[in-house]
C-alpha positions as CSV (number, residue, x, y, z in Angstrom):
1,M,-75.4,111.7,168.7
2,P,-73.6,109.1,166.4
3,S,-76.3,108.5,163.8
4,S,-78.5,104.7,164.4
5,R,-78.0,103.6,160.5
6,R,-75.5,101.1,159.6
7,P,-72.8,102.4,157.0
8,L,-73.5,102.4,153.5
9,S,-70.6,100.5,151.2
10,T,-69.5,102.5,148.3
11,S,-72.1,101.0,145.7
12,E,-74.8,102.3,148.2
13,Q,-73.2,105.2,148.9
14,A,-73.5,106.0,144.2
15,V,-76.4,104.8,144.8
16,L,-77.9,106.7,146.5
17,D,-75.7,109.7,145.5
18,H,-78.0,109.0,142.4
19,L,-81.3,108.9,143.3
20,D,-80.6,112.3,145.7
21,T,-79.8,113.7,141.9
22,Y,-82.6,112.1,140.2
23,V,-84.9,113.1,143.0
24,E,-83.9,117.0,142.8
25,T,-84.1,117.4,139.1
26,T,-87.4,116.0,138.7
27,A,-90.4,118.4,138.7
28,D,-92.1,117.7,141.8
29,D,-91.3,116.8,145.0
30,E,-92.5,113.5,145.4
31,G,-91.1,110.3,145.5
32,I,-90.4,107.6,143.0
33,S,-91.5,103.8,142.5
34,Q,-89.0,101.9,143.5
35,T,-89.6,100.6,139.7
36,G,-88.7,103.9,138.4
37,A,-85.9,104.4,140.8
38,V,-84.3,100.6,139.6
39,T,-85.3,102.0,135.4
40,Y,-83.0,105.1,136.3
41,L,-79.7,103.6,137.8
42,S,-79.7,101.3,134.6
43,E,-80.0,104.5,132.5
44,Q,-77.1,104.9,134.7
45,G,-74.3,101.9,133.7
46,I,-75.8,100.2,137.2
47,T,-77.3,96.4,136.3
48,R,-80.9,95.8,136.9
49,A,-79.8,93.1,139.5
50,D,-77.1,95.2,141.2
51,A,-79.8,98.4,140.8
52,D,-82.8,96.7,142.9
53,E,-80.3,95.1,145.5
54,L,-79.0,97.9,146.3
55,V,-82.3,100.2,146.5
56,E,-83.4,97.1,148.7
57,Q,-79.9,97.0,151.0
58,L,-81.1,101.5,151.2
59,L,-84.5,100.5,152.4
60,L,-83.2,98.0,154.9
61,K,-81.2,100.7,156.3
62,G,-83.5,102.9,156.5
63,Y,-81.5,105.4,153.9
64,L,-84.7,105.0,152.5
65,Y,-88.3,104.6,153.1
66,E,-91.3,104.2,151.3
67,V,-94.7,106.0,151.0
68,D,-97.6,104.9,149.4
69,D,-95.2,103.2,147.6
70,E,-93.1,106.1,146.3
71,L,-89.5,106.4,147.8
72,R,-87.9,108.8,149.7
73,I,-85.3,110.3,150.9
74,P,-85.1,111.3,154.1
75,P,-82.4,114.5,155.7
76,R,-79.2,113.7,155.5
77,I,-77.9,114.9,158.6
């Protein structure tokens, strides 16, 4: 069965990969705040405005979701 999610742009995929690495390397299994994600991405060389927009797009497309003000990455199939 094909995925119902909309395809990612190259930039969105790069941001998702960065966030996946960030979540994997944090000490706990909790999500990260949207502000924390944007800060981390800006440390990776992405402008804050672009990072904010790309995180928002990932949320809208279902590649990220928010629970109690924390971003989560659903399992990738």
